[in-house]
C-alpha positions in Angstrom: 6.5 -18.7 5.1 6.9 -20.3 1.4 10.5 -20.4 0.3 10.1 -17.8 -2.7 9.2 -15.3 0.3 12.1 -16.5 2.6 14.4 -14.9 -0.5 12.8 -11.4 0.0 14.0 -11.2 4.1 15.8 -8.6 5.1 16.3 -5.8 7.6 16.5 -2.7 5.1 13.4 -1.2 3.7 15.7 1.1 1.7 16.8 -1.8 -0.2 14.8 -4.0 -2.7 17.3 -6.8 -1.8 16.5 -9.8 -4.1 13.1 -8.5 -5.3 14.4 -8.4 -9.0 15.7 -12.0 -8.8 12.2 -13.1 -7.1 10.4 -11.3 -10.0 12.8 -12.9 -12.7 12.0 -16.5 -11.1 8.4 -15.8 -11.2 8.3 -15.1 -14.9 10.1 -18.6 -15.3 7.5 -19.9 -13.2 4.2 -17.8 -13.4 2.6 -20.4 -10.7 4.6 -18.6 -8.4 2.8 -15.4 -8.3 0.1 -16.5 -5.8 2.7 -17.0 -3.1 4.2 -14.0 -3.6 0.7 -12.0 -4.1 0.7 -13.2 -0.4 3.7 -12.0 0.4 2.1 -8.4 0.6 0.3 -9.5 3.7 3.2 -11.0 5.2 4.0 -9.7 8.7 7.5 -8.7 7.9 7.3 -5.4 6.0 10.5 -5.5 4.6 9.0 -8.9 2.7 5.5 -6.8 2.1 7.7 -4.1 0.6 9.9 -6.3 -1.6 6.8 -8.6 -2.8 5.4 -5.5 -3.9 7.9 -4.2 -6.2 8.6 -7.7 -7.4 4.9 -7.8 -8.3 5.1 -4.3 -9.7 7.6 -5.4 -11.5 5.8 -8.6 -13.0 2.4 -6.8 -13.7 3.9 -4.3 -16.0 4.6 -6.9 -18.1 1.5 -9.4 -17.3 -1.1 -7.5 -15.6 -3.4 -10.4 -16.4 -1.7 -12.1 -13.3 -3.1 -9.8 -11.1 -6.9 -10.8 -12.1 -7.6 -13.3 -9.9 -6.1 -10.9 -7.4 -8.1 -7.9 -8.0 -10.5 -8.4 -4.8 -7.9 -9.1 -2.2 -5.8 -5.9 -3.5 -8.3 -3.4 -3.2 -9.8 -4.7 -0.3 -6.9 -5.8 1.5 -3.3 -4.9 0.2 -4.3 -1.1 -0.6 -5.4 -0.6 3.1 -1.9 -1.7 4.6 -0.6 1.2 6.2 2.6 1.0 4.8 4.3 3.7 2.4 6.1 1.4 0.0 3.1 -0.6 -0.1 1.4 2.1 -1.4 3.3 3.6 -3.8 3.2 0.0 -5.8 -0.2 -0.5 -5.3 -0.8 2.9 -6.8 1.3 1.6 -10.1 -1.0 -1.5 -10.2 -4.6 0.0 -9.8 -4.4 1.1 -13.2 -3.6 -2.3 -14.9 -6.8 -3.8 -13.1 -9.7 -4.6 -15.1 -12.4 -3.6 -12.8 -16.0 -3.2 -12.3 -17.7 0.1 -11.8 -18.1 -0.6 -7.9 -14.2 -1.8 -7.9 -13.3 1.2 -9.8 -15.1 3.6 -7.1 -13.3 1.7 -4.4 -10.0 2.4 -6.5 -10.5 6.1 -7.0 -11.2 6.5 -2.8 -7.7 4.5 -2.4 -5.8 6.7 -4.4 -7.4 9.5 -3.0 -6.7 8.4 0.2 -3.0 7.8 -0.8 -2.9 11.7 -2.2 -3.8 12.7 1.2 -1.9 10.7 3.2 1.0 12.4 5.5 4.1 10.6 6.3 
């Protein structure tokens, strides 16, 4: 596990933990964005949720950071069956510069989120 992701570990999914501090660290060192993005695919649901929270905060300011990860966000991350990930992905999708095919996929994802039952 990347040391940056270690900072996101915890036991309580109701807490964002250090995600704000991690977001600030990535804003200061943008090369850390890719390892943080990988955190959304981590096996630990707390790390996934906190990584998604940090990425959502970062991309509010710098949506272009998502560009190299567009396909992975739409094809993999968006299908993680965890409500906290869905909340953040739903906020990130409009920040993407996507092709018509990806736009159709994004619409399907967002509609699926609207029909999701907890």
